[in-house]
N, CA, C and O of each residue as an XYZ file, in Angstrom:
952
protein
N       0.803     -0.998     -0.048
C      -0.460     -0.143     -0.094
C       0.992      1.269     -0.082
O       2.127      1.219      0.392
N       0.292      2.337     -0.791
C       1.220      3.653     -0.742
C       0.549      4.791      0.273
O      -0.622      4.939      0.621
N       1.691      5.498      0.594
C       1.455      6.131      1.928
C       0.685      7.542      0.739
O       0.945      7.837     -0.428
N      -0.304      8.110      1.738
C      -0.922      9.456      1.166
C      -0.227     10.368      2.024
O       0.258     10.152      3.135
N      -0.257     11.673      1.182
C       0.834     12.626      1.994
C      -0.639     13.994      2.074
O      -1.411     14.333      1.177
N      -0.546     14.447      3.404
C      -0.790     16.041      3.485
C       0.121     16.987      3.632
O       0.770     17.170      4.662
N       0.237     17.865      2.228
C       1.687     19.195      1.590
C       0.938     19.948      2.780
O      -0.120     19.748      3.377
N       1.714     20.679      2.843
C       1.871     22.173      2.944
C       2.775     22.831      2.102
O       3.185     22.298      1.071
N       3.223     24.295      2.576
C       3.594     24.848      1.898
C       5.491     24.104      1.284
O       6.078     24.127      0.202
N       5.801     23.600      2.528
C       7.186     22.842      1.833
C       6.547     21.679      2.666
O       5.916     21.646      3.723
N       6.992     20.679      1.703
C       6.083     19.086      2.510
C       6.828     18.752      3.341
O       7.982     19.182      3.342
N       6.378     17.896      4.276
C       6.454     17.310      5.550
C       5.028     15.948      5.684
O       4.236     15.810      6.616
N       5.123     15.175      4.480
C       4.136     14.734      4.669
C       3.772     13.853      5.583
O       4.725     13.208      6.021
N       2.299     13.480      6.224
C       2.014     12.534      7.282
C       1.466     11.598      6.551
O       0.909     11.888      5.492
N       1.553     10.143      7.073
C       1.026      8.982      6.388
C      -0.018      8.411      6.454
O      -0.149      8.024      7.615
N      -1.114      8.046      5.671
C      -1.632      7.455      5.546
C      -1.652      6.193      4.722
O      -0.550      5.774      4.370
N      -3.114      5.273      4.224
C      -2.782      4.435      3.264
C      -3.805      4.541      2.279
O      -4.905      5.034      2.526
N      -3.351      3.933      0.777
C      -4.435      4.023     -0.239
C      -3.432      2.745     -1.085
O      -2.289      2.340     -0.870
N      -4.488      2.368     -2.129
C      -3.684      1.900     -2.987
C      -2.697      1.754     -3.783
O      -2.701      2.725     -4.541
N      -2.038      1.214     -3.967
C      -0.656      1.420     -5.049
C      -0.669      2.369     -6.388
O      -1.221      1.872     -7.370
N      -0.171      3.552     -6.513
C       0.080      3.974     -8.027
C       1.528      4.193     -8.401
O       2.520      4.178     -7.672
N       1.429      4.395     -9.669
C       2.711      4.072     -9.958
C       3.095      5.348    -11.168
O       2.147      5.741    -11.848
N       4.409      5.938    -11.399
C       4.268      7.410    -12.158
C       5.697      7.068    -12.987
O       6.809      6.710    -12.599
N       5.218      7.307    -14.105
C       6.723      7.216    -15.171
C       6.750      8.670    -15.431
O       5.788      9.198    -15.988
N       7.888      9.425    -15.031
C       7.782     10.775    -15.450
C       9.117     10.966    -16.178
O      10.095     10.420    -15.667
N       9.321     11.815    -17.539
C       9.873     11.942    -18.353
C      10.096     13.360    -18.312
O       9.215     14.045    -17.792
N      11.493     14.120    -18.937
C      11.636     15.683    -18.734
C      11.798     15.421    -20.583
O      11.942     14.329    -21.132
N      11.716     16.825    -21.277
C      11.821     17.123    -22.529
C      12.952     17.250    -22.882
O      13.277     17.605    -24.015
N      14.049     16.865    -21.581
C      15.470     17.673    -22.406
C      16.427     16.920    -21.524
O      16.274     17.042    -20.309
N      17.499     16.076    -22.029
C      18.311     15.124    -21.006
C      19.248     16.113    -20.620
O      20.133     15.704    -19.868
N      19.293     17.611    -21.020
C      20.545     18.195    -20.597
C      19.772     19.765    -20.225
O      19.468     20.582    -21.095
N      19.566     19.938    -18.871
C      18.898     20.896    -18.379
C      19.360     21.928    -18.394
O      20.316     21.891    -17.620
N      19.258     22.972    -18.862
C      20.102     24.937    -18.905
C      18.860     25.814    -17.682
O      17.733     26.226    -17.955
N      19.496     25.865    -16.517
C      18.561     27.575    -15.870
C      17.918     28.329    -17.081
O      18.278     28.483    -18.248
N      16.929     28.702    -16.426
C      16.268     29.752    -17.602
C      15.666     29.202    -18.275
O      14.490     29.515    -18.460
N      16.253     28.165    -18.900
C      15.094     27.247    -19.956
C      13.878     26.445    -19.634
O      13.983     25.342    -19.098
N      12.980     26.857    -19.879
C      11.374     25.934    -19.491
C      11.868     24.594    -19.790
O      12.236     24.356    -20.940
N      11.932     23.524    -18.725
C      11.515     22.267    -19.392
C      10.294     21.382    -18.816
O      10.054     21.094    -17.643
N       9.715     21.098    -19.791
C       8.458     20.093    -19.638
C       8.591     18.737    -19.159
O       9.373     17.833    -19.450
N       7.635     18.827    -18.357
C       7.939     17.435    -17.097
C       6.431     16.771    -17.996
O       5.497     17.531    -18.254
N       6.403     15.286    -18.390
C       5.497     14.464    -18.681
C       5.466     13.351    -17.661
O       6.468     12.747    -17.278
N       4.054     13.103    -17.197
C       3.837     11.847    -16.327
C       2.876     11.219    -16.786
O       1.946     11.782    -17.363
N       2.961      9.724    -16.570
C       1.829      8.704    -16.997
C       2.068      7.922    -15.681
O       3.079      7.538    -15.093
N       0.395      7.821    -15.396
C      -0.114      7.379    -13.864
C      -0.523      5.992    -14.456
O      -1.157      5.859    -15.502
N       0.024      4.732    -13.464
C      -0.919      3.439    -13.755
C      -1.415      3.091    -12.296
O      -1.144      3.788    -11.318
N      -1.951      2.276    -12.269
C      -2.550      1.964    -11.090
C      -1.934      0.331    -10.597
O      -1.074     -0.250    -11.260
N      -2.418     -0.126     -9.600
C      -1.465     -1.243     -9.590
C      -1.694     -2.803    -10.667
O      -0.999     -3.819    -10.661
N      -2.944     -2.477    -11.531
C      -3.041     -3.580    -12.424
C      -2.225     -2.969    -13.788
O      -2.114     -3.585    -14.848
N      -1.830     -1.983    -13.586
C      -0.978     -1.317    -14.796
C      -1.804     -0.597    -15.769
O      -1.318     -0.140    -16.804
N      -3.342     -0.457    -15.387
C      -4.097      0.719    -16.220
C      -3.651      2.067    -15.944
O      -3.032      2.577    -15.011
N      -4.083      2.439    -16.888
C      -3.662      4.215    -17.102
C      -5.071      4.993    -15.794
O      -6.242      4.696    -15.558
N      -4.363      5.775    -15.394
C      -5.115      6.580    -14.452
C      -5.393      7.657    -15.092
O      -4.270      8.150    -15.201
N      -5.918      8.181    -15.461
C      -6.705      9.482    -15.887
C      -7.621     10.590    -14.998
O      -7.845     11.726    -15.417
N      -8.050     10.145    -13.876
C      -9.082     11.039    -13.422
C      -7.971     11.568    -11.719
O      -8.588     11.305    -10.686
N      -6.744     12.126    -11.520
C      -6.480     12.616    -10.898
C      -6.710     13.805    -10.639
O      -6.590     14.619    -11.554
N      -7.069     14.207     -9.447
C      -7.858     15.692     -9.080
C      -6.744     16.848     -9.424
O      -6.891     17.949     -9.956
N      -5.728     16.271     -8.987
C      -4.359     17.447     -8.484
C      -3.088     16.162     -8.631
O      -3.020     15.074     -8.060
N      -2.151     16.812     -9.648
C      -0.829     15.487     -9.801
C       0.444     16.532     -9.682
O       0.235     17.403    -10.526
N       1.545     16.776     -9.058
C       2.720     17.861     -9.067
C       3.736     17.061     -8.944
O       3.857     15.943     -8.443
N       4.483     17.803     -9.487
C       6.308     17.529     -9.271
C       6.538     18.593     -8.495
O       6.203     19.778     -8.470
N       7.410     17.626     -7.666
C       8.506     18.731     -6.649
C       9.746     18.368     -6.650
O      10.249     17.263     -6.856
N      10.372     19.732     -6.317
C      12.172     18.921     -6.691
C      12.501     19.357     -5.060
O      11.796     19.862     -4.186
N      13.956     18.897     -5.099
C      14.862     18.959     -3.862
C      15.954     19.193     -4.072
O      16.439     18.301     -4.768
N      16.798     20.124     -3.780
C      18.226     20.264     -3.944
C      18.975     18.881     -3.171
O      18.284     18.373     -2.288
N      20.262     18.271     -3.423
C      20.889     17.075     -2.817
C      21.474     17.899     -1.718
O      22.164     17.284     -0.905
N      21.338     19.035     -1.571
C      21.900     19.483     -0.415
C      21.175     20.539      0.512
O      21.526     21.568      1.091
N      19.853     19.724      0.372
C      18.628     20.401      1.280
C      17.486     19.489      1.487
O      17.018     18.584      0.797
N      17.167     19.995      2.652
C      15.912     18.834      3.339
C      14.426     19.427      2.993
O      13.440     18.777      3.341
N      14.276     20.720      2.277
C      12.848     21.229      1.804
C      12.494     20.554      0.184
O      13.137     20.455     -0.861
N      11.143     20.176      0.623
C      10.751     19.914     -0.822
C       9.691     20.702     -1.184
O       8.717     20.742     -0.431
N       9.705     21.461     -2.403
C       9.243     22.674     -3.199
C       8.452     22.467     -4.139
O       8.959     21.506     -4.717
N       7.495     22.753     -4.698
C       6.473     22.887     -5.574
C       7.786     23.286     -7.099
O       8.623     24.185     -7.025
N       7.642     22.519     -8.105
C       8.237     22.403     -9.345
C       7.079     23.039    -10.284
O       7.021     24.169    -10.770
N       6.115     21.880    -10.392
C       5.081     22.204    -11.706
C       3.917     21.413    -11.276
O       3.935     20.259    -10.848
N       2.433     22.543    -11.523
C       1.439     21.439    -11.260
C       1.065     20.948    -13.056
O       1.318     21.493    -14.131
N       0.290     19.545    -12.640
C       0.287     18.857    -14.329
C      -0.823     18.785    -14.582
O      -1.796     18.493    -13.887
N      -0.691     19.133    -15.911
C      -2.551     18.930    -16.380
C      -2.852     17.697    -17.436
O      -2.015     17.204    -18.191
N      -3.741     17.448    -17.361
C      -3.836     16.240    -17.774
C      -3.928     16.444    -19.192
O      -4.697     17.365    -19.466
N      -3.340     15.826    -20.289
C      -3.470     16.267    -22.058
C      -3.779     14.665    -22.675
O      -2.821     13.928    -22.443
N      -4.640     14.147    -23.231
C      -4.842     12.916    -23.471
C      -4.640     11.770    -22.362
O      -5.469     11.572    -21.474
N      -3.499     11.067    -22.501
C      -3.490     10.155    -21.186
C      -2.580     10.271    -20.343
O      -2.435      9.339    -19.552
N      -1.700     11.434    -20.253
C      -1.062     11.767    -19.410
C      -0.818     13.412    -19.111
O      -1.588     14.310    -19.452
N       0.043     13.517    -18.619
C       0.054     14.812    -17.703
C       1.151     15.336    -18.231
O       2.098     14.850    -18.849
N       0.829     16.568    -17.837
C       1.965     17.601    -18.175
C       2.306     18.894    -17.796
O       1.288     19.569    -17.954
N       3.406     19.740    -17.285
C       3.873     20.688    -16.599
C       5.319     21.008    -17.280
O       6.112     20.306    -17.907
N       5.315     22.585    -16.820
C       6.652     23.034    -17.579
C       7.198     23.785    -16.234
O       6.465     24.279    -15.377
N       8.470     23.777    -16.216
C       9.350     24.484    -14.661
C      10.574     25.246    -15.214
O      10.948     24.311    -15.923
N      11.364     26.073    -15.418
C      12.366     26.504    -14.914
C      13.033     26.494    -13.944
O      12.658     27.097    -12.939
N      14.294     25.754    -13.982
C      15.079     25.671    -12.689
C      15.904     27.137    -13.265
O      16.090     27.366    -14.460
N      16.307     27.982    -12.211
C      17.012     29.002    -11.741
C      18.174     29.265    -11.019
O      18.556     30.433    -10.945
N      18.984     28.112    -10.314
C      19.674     27.854    -10.102
C      20.624     26.492    -10.497
O      19.878     25.531    -10.686
N      21.990     26.159    -10.667
C      22.244     24.906    -11.266
C      22.786     24.241     -9.927
O      23.184     24.810     -8.910
N      22.710     23.136    -10.151
C      22.884     21.864     -9.257
C      22.282     20.872     -9.752
O      21.677     20.726    -10.814
N      22.643     19.724     -8.300
C      21.679     18.688     -8.620
C      20.511     18.491     -7.734
O      20.592     18.643     -6.515
N      19.354     18.131     -8.389
C      18.112     18.069     -7.503
C      17.438     16.423     -8.029
O      17.561     15.711     -9.026
N      16.524     16.331     -6.433
C      15.847     15.249     -6.448
C      14.744     15.617     -7.270
O      14.681     16.807     -7.575
N      13.420     14.461     -7.905
C      12.171     14.893     -7.908
C      11.299     13.778     -7.607
O      11.685     12.630     -7.823
N       9.742     14.109     -6.952
C       9.178     13.291     -7.093
C       7.675     14.179     -7.388
O       7.236     15.305     -7.622
N       7.361     13.046     -7.225
C       5.385     13.022     -8.043
C       4.368     12.878     -6.943
O       4.034     11.747     -6.588
N       3.833     13.996     -6.358
C       2.519     13.632     -5.820
C       1.118     14.118     -6.605
O       1.040     14.872     -7.574
N       0.250     13.579     -6.021
C      -1.268     13.465     -6.582
C      -2.278     13.170     -5.496
O      -1.927     12.563     -4.484
N      -3.601     13.606     -5.685
C      -4.878     13.304     -5.333
C      -5.433     12.508     -6.134
O      -5.316     12.944     -7.280
N      -6.111     11.328     -6.084
C      -7.061     10.706     -7.182
C      -8.429     11.074     -6.434
O      -8.807     11.028     -5.263
N      -8.994     11.459     -7.654
C     -10.569     11.713     -7.226
C     -11.360     10.416     -6.794
O     -11.390      9.274     -7.252
N     -11.996     11.049     -5.718
C     -12.433     10.071     -4.726
C     -11.919     10.168     -3.444
O     -12.629      9.819     -2.501
N     -10.258     10.786     -3.167
C      -9.525     10.400     -2.496
C      -9.209     11.430     -1.488
O      -9.500     12.620     -1.613
N      -8.508     10.832     -0.334
C      -8.765     12.359      0.355
C      -6.937     12.428      0.417
O      -6.258     11.409      0.550
N      -6.470     13.541      0.317
C      -5.161     14.087      0.959
C      -3.794     13.952     -0.908
O      -4.085     13.946     -2.104
N      -2.597     13.883     -0.269
C      -1.884     14.054     -1.754
C      -1.326     12.674     -1.393
O      -1.278     12.326     -0.213
N      -0.861     11.802     -2.486
C      -0.243     10.546     -2.395
C       0.996     10.537     -3.255
O       1.007     10.816     -4.454
N       1.993     10.206     -2.561
C       3.590     10.064     -3.604
C       3.454      9.001     -4.397
O       3.177      7.948     -3.823
N       3.561      8.983     -5.451
C       3.591      7.542     -6.669
C       5.009      7.161     -6.299
O       5.964      7.857     -5.953
N       4.882      5.963     -6.457
C       6.470      4.791     -6.580
C       6.753      5.383     -8.363
O       5.968      5.226     -9.298
N       7.827      5.931     -8.395
C       8.615      6.080     -9.751
C       8.921      4.819    -10.361
O       9.746      4.019     -9.918
N       8.333      4.694    -11.237
C       8.208      3.591    -12.281
C       9.054      3.723    -13.412
O       9.472      4.778    -12.935
N       9.834      3.605    -14.706
C      10.892      3.324    -13.684
C      11.743      4.392    -13.059
O      11.627      5.571    -13.393
N      12.603      3.975    -12.147
C      13.108      5.081    -10.814
C      13.698      6.292    -11.388
O      14.421      6.107    -12.367
N      13.534      7.514    -10.971
C      13.985      8.506    -11.990
C      15.597      8.940    -10.842
O      15.890      8.961     -9.647
N      16.378      9.279    -12.478
C      18.001      9.744    -11.628
C      17.663     11.012    -11.276
O      16.568     11.469    -11.603
N      18.674     11.815    -10.482
C      18.708     13.122    -10.189
C      19.092     14.011    -11.586
O      19.681     13.631    -12.598
N      18.508     15.390    -11.235
C      18.698     16.149    -12.590
C      19.495     17.003    -12.250
O      19.365     17.483    -11.124
N      20.543     17.448    -13.097
C      21.803     17.985    -13.464
C      21.392     19.048    -13.907
O      21.262     18.999    -15.130
N      20.955     20.600    -13.180
C      20.949     21.857    -13.945
C      22.550     22.304    -13.897
O      23.504     21.978    -13.191
N      22.360     23.180    -14.967
C      24.124     23.787    -15.553
C      23.601     25.146    -15.852
O      22.417     25.248    -16.173
N      24.258     26.064    -15.791
C      23.969     27.704    -16.368
C      23.808     27.858    -17.069
O      24.224     26.963    -17.806
N      23.130     28.940    -17.781
C      22.314     28.967    -18.919
C      23.423     29.710    -20.054
O      24.014     30.728    -19.694
N      23.675     29.105    -21.507
C      24.363     29.872    -22.322
C      23.936     30.350    -23.296
O      22.778     30.302    -23.710
N      25.080     30.989    -23.872
C      24.588     31.422    -25.458
C      25.956     31.595    -26.243
O      26.962     31.083    -25.751
N      26.021     32.110    -27.129
C      27.671     32.424    -27.917
C      27.257     33.740    -28.954
O      26.347     33.876    -29.771
N      28.286     34.562    -28.548
C      28.550     35.646    -29.428
C      30.067     35.841    -29.606
O      30.911     35.639    -28.733
N      30.318     36.317    -31.022
C      31.586     37.133    -31.329
C      32.171     35.758    -31.169
O      32.987     35.932    -30.264
N      32.224     34.654    -31.473
C      32.893     33.341    -31.565
C      32.821     33.019    -30.061
O      33.462     31.991    -29.842
N      32.276     33.525    -28.964
C      32.538     33.210    -27.771
C      31.203     32.657    -26.977
O      30.097     33.175    -27.134
N      31.440     31.576    -26.135
C      30.317     31.039    -25.148
C      30.840     31.875    -23.934
O      31.925     32.180    -23.440
N      29.467     32.093    -23.701
C      29.083     32.901    -22.555
C      28.149     32.136    -21.730
O      27.076     31.929    -22.296
N      28.262     31.651    -20.533
C      27.486     30.970    -19.102
C      27.163     31.543    -18.152
O      27.918     31.859    -17.232
N      26.264     31.716    -18.208
C      25.759     32.992    -16.615
C      24.673     31.892    -16.239
O      24.162     30.912    -16.782
N      24.536     32.956    -14.324
C      23.975     32.612    -13.492
C      24.133     33.557    -12.683
O      25.186     34.146    -12.439
N      22.521     33.840    -11.988
C      22.376     35.055    -10.761
C      22.507     34.238     -9.181
O      22.092     33.103     -8.946
N      23.046     34.955     -8.424
C      23.017     34.297     -6.837
C      22.986     35.439     -6.001
O      23.801     36.355     -5.886
N      21.587     35.165     -5.272
C      20.672     33.805     -5.460
C      19.895     33.440     -7.346
O      19.645     34.226     -8.260
N      19.776     32.312     -7.269
C      18.710     32.448     -8.799
C      17.569     33.091     -8.494
O      17.229     33.949     -9.309
N      16.565     32.853     -7.130
C      15.453     33.229     -7.376
C      15.725     35.040     -6.811
O      16.241     35.522     -5.802
N      15.146     35.579     -7.922
C      15.096     36.828     -7.430
C      14.521     37.797     -6.880
O      13.704     38.130     -7.739
N      14.374     38.601     -5.865
C      13.551     39.581     -5.500
C      13.791     40.707     -5.497
O      14.950     41.095     -5.345
N      12.528     41.742     -5.702
C      12.590     43.227     -6.040
C      13.535     43.460     -5.145
O      13.683     42.548     -4.331
N      14.250     44.418     -5.022
C      14.656     45.332     -3.724
C      16.046     44.675     -3.487
O      16.947     45.478     -3.245
N      16.312     43.623     -3.508
C      17.262     42.847     -3.547
C      18.440     42.679     -4.071
O      18.375     42.075     -5.142
N      19.906     43.084     -3.622
C      21.487     42.995     -4.504
C      21.502     41.498     -4.619
O      21.372     40.563     -3.829
N      21.781     41.680     -6.359
C      21.804     40.109     -6.723
C      23.341     40.052     -7.663
O      23.821     40.884     -8.434
N      23.789     38.841     -7.268
C      25.429     38.984     -8.330
C      24.728     38.463     -9.210
O      23.717     37.776     -9.067
N      25.318     38.818    -10.264
C      25.523     38.318    -11.776
C      26.774     37.908    -12.140
O      27.684     38.714    -12.331
N      26.946     36.313    -12.293
C      28.276     35.939    -12.651
C      28.230     35.212    -14.398
O      27.333     34.447    -14.754
N      28.979     35.497    -14.986
C      29.120     34.733    -16.676
C      30.560     34.350    -16.931
O      31.584     34.995    -16.704
N      30.420     33.317    -17.383
C      31.883     33.137    -17.993
C      32.313     32.917    -18.769
O      32.139     31.719    -18.992
N      33.224     33.646    -19.917
C      33.616     33.654    -21.081
C      34.408     32.912    -21.462
O      35.404     32.880    -20.739
N      34.439     32.080    -22.550
C      34.970     31.001    -22.867
C      34.902     30.492    -24.536
O      33.993     30.612    -25.358
N      36.353     29.840    -24.658
C      36.261     29.293    -26.235
C      35.053     28.230    -26.499
O      34.766     27.328    -25.711
N      34.534     28.427    -27.471
C      33.363     27.633    -27.651
C      33.593     25.683    -27.403
O      32.920     24.942    -26.687
N      34.677     25.364    -28.218
C      35.269     24.388    -28.378
C      36.122     23.552    -27.121
O      37.094     24.115    -26.617
N      35.842     22.636    -26.803
C      36.353     21.927    -25.662
C      37.637     21.485    -26.298
O      37.763     21.043    -27.440
N      38.867     21.724    -25.112
C      39.948     21.279    -25.465
C      40.350     19.703    -25.456
O      40.223     19.204    -24.338
N      40.843     18.749    -26.543
C      40.152     17.604    -26.444
C      41.118     16.596    -25.680
O      40.928     15.380    -25.707
N      42.497     17.383    -24.785
C      43.447     16.929    -23.572
C      42.000     17.308    -22.358
O      41.184     16.393    -22.246
N      41.869     17.966    -21.931
C      41.123     18.542    -20.863
C      39.837     18.335    -20.852
O      39.219     18.235    -19.792
N      39.340     18.256    -21.881
C      37.734     18.099    -21.888
C      36.831     19.512    -21.621
O      35.620     19.691    -21.748
N      37.825     20.371    -21.234
C      37.296     21.526    -20.875
C      37.389     23.194    -21.698
O      38.397     23.460    -22.352
N      36.468     24.016    -21.596
C      36.465     25.069    -22.940
C      37.560     26.035    -22.222
O      37.363     26.362    -21.051
N      38.797     26.528    -22.971
C      39.429     27.006    -22.050
C      38.995     28.709    -21.680
O      38.814     29.416    -22.671
N      38.866     29.217    -20.612
C      38.144     30.680    -20.356
C      39.053     31.472    -21.152
O      40.012     30.820    -21.563
N      39.031     32.745    -21.503
C      39.224     34.054    -22.074
C      39.047     35.220    -21.187
O      38.042     35.703    -20.665
N      40.463     35.581    -21.154
C      40.674     36.721    -20.120
C      40.814     38.263    -20.565
O      41.163     38.523    -21.717
N      40.574     39.138    -19.761
C      41.088     40.120    -20.340
C      39.932     41.201    -21.207
O      40.165     42.405    -21.307
N      38.781     40.607    -21.747
C      37.928     41.494    -22.152
C      36.939     42.545    -21.664
O      35.921     42.124    -21.114
N      37.051     43.427    -21.751
C      35.768     44.086    -21.070
C      34.582     44.232    -21.574
O      34.222     44.329    -22.747
N      33.829     44.243    -20.310
C      32.702     43.630    -20.524
C      31.222     44.745    -19.553
O      31.379     45.261    -18.447
N      30.521     44.788    -20.017
C      29.346     45.328    -18.976
C      27.892     44.457    -18.753
O      27.357     43.894    -19.707
N      27.416     44.423    -17.605
C      26.542     43.768    -17.686
C      25.169     45.126    -17.686
O      25.287     46.134    -16.990
N      24.171     44.919    -18.425
C      23.159     45.724    -18.837
C      21.892     45.201    -18.257
O      21.451     44.210    -18.839
N      21.065     45.732    -17.034
C      19.904     44.805    -16.832
C      18.957     46.003    -16.928
O      19.059     47.213    -16.723
N      17.594     44.816    -17.489
C      16.810     45.806    -17.964
C      15.526     45.221    -17.256
O      15.153     44.051    -17.174
N      14.960     46.380    -16.768
C      13.979     46.297    -15.724
C      12.515     45.661    -16.651
O      12.701     45.308    -17.816
N      11.217     45.565    -16.089
C      10.373     44.981    -16.272
C       9.625     46.286    -17.196
O       8.952     46.114    -18.212
N       9.813     47.081    -16.810
C       8.918     48.636    -17.631
C      10.098     48.527    -18.418
O       9.592     48.596    -19.538
N      11.221     48.414    -18.593
C      12.171     48.941    -20.242
C      13.290     49.489    -19.606
O      14.356     49.230    -20.165
N      13.370     50.411    -18.243
C      14.843     51.162    -17.686
C      16.207     49.918    -17.782
O      16.457     48.737    -17.543
N      16.596     50.735    -18.125
C      18.268     49.954    -18.256
C      19.231     50.878    -17.336
O      19.439     52.085    -17.211
N      19.679     49.753    -16.797
C      21.036     50.323    -15.946
C      22.371     49.572    -16.236
O      22.626     48.505    -15.678
N      23.026     50.031    -16.927
C      24.358     49.419    -17.004
C      25.637     48.940    -15.482
O      25.566     49.631    -14.466
N      26.090     48.428    -15.508
C      27.609     47.998    -14.250
C      28.724     47.542    -15.168
O      28.390     46.821    -16.107
N      29.769     47.802    -15.055
C      30.833     47.534    -15.417
C      31.133     45.825    -14.817
O      30.820     45.441    -13.690
N      31.698     45.111    -15.712
C      31.723     43.889    -14.668
C      33.235     43.373    -14.745
O      33.816     43.115    -15.800
N      33.795     43.260    -13.431
C      34.654     42.582    -12.821
C      35.254     41.333    -13.295
O      34.511     40.361    -13.162
N      36.628     41.057    -13.916
C      37.177     39.288    -13.747
C      37.498     39.474    -12.422
O      38.185     40.407    -12.005
N      36.844     38.301    -11.525
C      37.173     38.111    -10.432
C      38.129     37.119    -10.095
O      38.947     37.059     -9.177
N      37.739     36.035    -11.422
C      39.167     35.099    -11.661
C      39.620     35.008    -13.413
O      39.223     35.842    -14.226
N      40.300     34.114    -13.687
C      40.482     34.061    -15.065
C      39.062     33.760    -15.754
O      38.473     32.734    -15.414
N      38.509     34.590    -16.682
C      37.527     34.258    -17.498
C      36.011     34.071    -16.872
O      35.097     33.435    -17.396
N      35.972     34.869    -15.472
C      34.612     34.676    -14.428
C      34.775     36.210    -14.289
O      35.785     36.842    -13.979
N      33.280     36.744    -14.659
C      33.246     38.151    -14.600
C      31.884     38.726    -13.555
O      30.738     38.338    -13.785
N      32.092     39.360    -12.795
C      30.923     39.644    -12.052
C      30.065     41.090    -11.960
O      30.836     42.043    -12.075
N      29.198     41.337    -11.848
C      28.531     42.543    -11.548
C      27.489     42.615    -10.609
O      27.103     41.518    -10.207
N      27.012     43.455    -10.218
C      26.020     43.088     -9.168
C      24.380     44.294     -9.300
O      24.604     45.501     -9.383
N      23.378     43.962     -9.301
C      22.283     44.982     -9.770
C      21.155     44.847     -8.486
O      21.213     43.830     -7.794
N      20.601     45.411     -8.324
C      19.307     45.432     -7.509
C      17.917     45.824     -8.697
O      17.939     46.954     -9.184
N      16.958     45.025     -9.041
C      16.050     45.150     -9.734
C      14.778     45.694     -8.667
O      14.464     45.152     -7.608
N      14.062     47.105     -9.366
C      13.419     47.333     -8.511
C      11.792     47.161     -8.597
O      11.100     47.382     -7.603
N      11.273     46.789     -9.736
C      10.171     45.805     -9.356
C      10.149     44.738     -9.935
O      11.224     44.376    -10.413
N       9.087     43.944    -10.094
C       8.819     42.586    -10.204
C       8.051     42.245    -11.117
O       6.872     42.598    -11.115
N       8.657     41.385    -12.208
C       7.805     41.037    -14.135
C       8.969     40.275    -14.450
O       9.695     39.814    -13.569
N       9.236     40.082    -16.015
C       9.876     40.203    -16.605
C      10.876     40.902    -17.056
O      10.634     41.903    -17.730
N      12.622     40.402    -16.690
C      13.428     41.467    -17.304
C      14.298     40.682    -17.884
O      14.079     39.549    -18.314
N      15.534     41.416    -17.909
C      16.781     40.156    -18.484
C      17.963     41.144    -18.131
O      17.943     42.346    -17.867
N      19.110     40.138    -18.225
C      20.213     40.499    -18.006
C      21.214     40.659    -19.537
O      21.385     39.637    -20.202
N      21.806     41.934    -19.990
C      22.493     41.447    -21.386
C      23.953     41.904    -20.949
O      24.431     42.887    -20.384
N      24.326     40.969    -21.370
C      25.948     41.010    -21.719
C      26.245     41.331    -22.414
O      25.908     40.699    -23.416
N      27.320     42.827    -22.710
C      27.787     43.417    -23.457
C      29.245     43.357    -23.444
O      29.646     43.921    -22.426
N      30.292     42.864    -24.223
C      32.076     42.626    -24.080
C      32.412     43.105    -25.828
O      31.649     43.397    -26.750
N      33.666     43.030    -25.747
C      34.567     43.324    -26.862
C      35.073     42.077    -27.147
O      35.671     41.520    -26.226
N      34.961     41.386    -28.417
C      35.398     40.051    -28.652
C      36.922     40.150    -29.118
O      37.541     41.205    -29.261
N      37.411     38.869    -29.327
C      39.013     39.031    -29.726
C      39.144     39.795    -30.901
O      40.233     40.336    -31.091
N      38.307     39.934    -31.666
C      38.821     40.904    -32.998
C      38.469     42.126    -32.426
O      38.483     42.971    -33.322
N      38.116     42.686    -31.203
C      37.677     44.379    -31.068
C      36.404     44.574    -31.464
O      36.089     45.759    -31.355
N      35.285     43.669    -32.008
C      33.993     44.045    -32.643
C      33.261     43.762    -31.115
O      33.522     42.852    -30.329
N      32.234     44.884    -30.971
C      31.056     44.287    -29.951
C      30.203     43.345    -30.203
O      29.703     43.110    -31.303
N      29.899     42.450    -28.619
C      29.654     41.041    -28.794
C      28.272     41.089    -28.056
O      28.776     41.956    -27.342
N      27.201     40.989    -27.639
C      26.438     40.792    -26.573
C      24.988     39.264    -26.558
O      24.347     38.678    -27.431
N      25.048     39.219    -25.498
C      24.238     38.138    -25.379
C      23.018     38.178    -24.059
O      23.506     38.150    -22.929
N      21.569     38.237    -24.147
C      20.563     38.372    -23.412
C      19.879     37.456    -22.728
O      19.240     36.522    -23.212
N      20.061     37.815    -21.203
C      19.517     36.564    -20.811
C      18.229     36.642    -19.866
O      18.351     37.252    -18.803
N      17.054     36.084    -20.179
C      15.943     36.460    -19.476
C      15.664     36.192    -17.834
O      16.153     35.226    -17.248
N      14.758     37.245    -17.152
C      14.909     36.799    -15.926
C      13.566     37.471    -15.392
O      13.072     38.556    -15.700
N      12.960     36.133    -14.163
C      11.647     37.062    -13.858
C      12.277     37.506    -12.284
O      13.298     37.126    -11.710
N      11.223     38.454    -11.876
C      11.860     38.951    -10.539
C      10.371     38.795    -10.070
O       9.361     39.037    -10.732
N      10.465     38.308     -8.701
C       9.149     38.342     -7.899
C       8.935     39.673     -6.678
O       9.809     40.362     -6.151
N       8.035     39.691     -6.563
C       7.600     40.920     -5.345
C       8.281     40.175     -3.853
O       8.167     38.986     -3.558
N       9.065     41.332     -2.972
C       9.776     41.063     -1.833
C       8.824     40.175     -1.076
O       7.635     40.331     -1.352
N       9.182     39.132     -0.034
C       8.082     38.684      0.859
C       8.378     39.732      2.224
O       7.653     39.671      3.218
């Protein structure tokens, strides 16, 4: 028998019992980048292997491997005989996933057994290419609140990996700026500091919630201007 879970804002389930459900969860990509949406697809079956399409509620939760806290990633909706939902990771790292649901006519939320078992997800920084250079980008923290200063870090590197080290060589000494675009279109620029070889940082405080972006402007190795843009979601301060 599979436990039913009562879910709060952060999941600390209380166990009761019900019939076993299993779920096969897949992601739309094997290579997860932060700031790029990922689609979850879940197929639920009962103990007899029959498809289950009468879930009142179904959601994917995620937990960083160095955390004890489960948080909602996506609420899934029925599409044909499967359930789908979308989520965007905002911080790189390794994550565990689980699926919780409530079937019609049942009380509480049930954690379904993963079948097949779900491997951990490894999210990596966002990336782009401009001026023949690869740019990898991440904000710290990834969850951005209006009125809070955020550090923006980006890595400038060769687009191809070194055949010996299998690493992309960093590119040092480029003049770079970070242009932060507010949800209302206001734009503020900051000179980036090269804190390590090929690693550049700047800080900015977004003043309003909504959809903004960070634009990386730099001079490439041929002396030409180049830029790359990364979308950001700014949420209201708690």
